[in-house]
N, C-alpha and C positions, 0 to 999 in steps of 0.2 A: 302477152299483150292482147287485150280484147279488141275484136273488130267492131266497126261502127254498125249499129243495129237499125239505122234509118231505113224505112221501107220506101223504095222507089216504085210507085204504083204504075208508072208508064212501062217500066221494064219488068215489073213483077218480081223484083229481087231486092235483097238487102244491100246496102252500100258496101260494107265489108272492109272499108279503108282503115288503115292504122297510121299513126298513133291516134288514140282516142282519149277522151276525158269523160268521167262519169257525170251524168245529169240525172234529174228525176225521171226523164223519159228513157234513160238507159245510156249505154256507151255511145258517144257521138264523136265523129271526126270534126275538124275545124270547118269544113264546108257544110256540115249538117247540124251545127249547134242550134239551140232554140233561138238565139239572137240572129244567127245567119239566116235562118228560115224566115224570121220575122222582118228581115231587112234592116236590122238595127246593128250598131257597133257592138263589138264584144266588150264585156266588162273587163276591168283590169285583172291581172293574175292574182289568185288568192281570194277572189271575191266569192262570197257565198250569198245565197238568197237571204232576205231579211228573216230573222228568227230561225234560220236553219244553217248550222255550221257543218259543212261536210269536210272541210280541210283541217280543222283543229287549230287553225292559226288566228281565228277571229278574236278581237279583243275581249268579247264577253264570254268566250268559250272557256270552260274550266274542266279539268280532268274529273271524271266521275259525274259530270252534269252535262249531258249533251245539249241541253237547252240553255239558251242565254240566261244569265242570272237576272237580267233586268226586264225580261219579257213578261208582260202582264198576262198573256194567254196561258202561261204555265200554271197559274192558279186554277184556271178553268180546266185545263188538261189534267192537273193533279187531282181535282175533285172527280172527274170522270174516270180516271184510272183507279183511284182509291175505292170508288163505289162499284167498280167492275163494268161500268158502261162502255169503257174503252179497253181493249185488250192490251196487255203489256207484259213484259218479263217480270218474274217475281222480284228482282232487284229494283226495277223501275216502279213497281207497285208499292214496294216498301218505302222508297224515296217519296212517292206521291202521298202516301199516308202520313209520313213525317211532316211533309210540307203542309198538308191540310191541318194537322194537329197544331203546328206552329202558328198557322194563320188564325185558328180558333182561339188559341191562348192570347195572341196579340190583340185580337178583337175584344176579348173579354176584359183584358187589362185596360184597353182604351175606354170601354164602356164603364168600367168601375171608376175611372178618373173623371168621367164627364159629369157635370153638375146636374 
């Protein structure tokens, strides 16, 4: 089990409490979650940030595609990954290139049908 990594500036130490849950900021205990620090209520269990599935249980998450299938930003990310402007693993880069190729084919078919 990973300890909480929240930095307590007054004591100049890390929290270190367990159990924790992983957030973008790192492993946090229930007292130091981003929502608790902001003074907001905790989201329901199994909730992931919009367009980012960390749990694997979100409705739009599919195996082999860590990005939501309906996310518009994936097209932009895919273009950046395919051109090398954004670093990614070889597998993700291949998936991005395939996505960009599919998008180009779809656009060319639509243009061919337009009067």
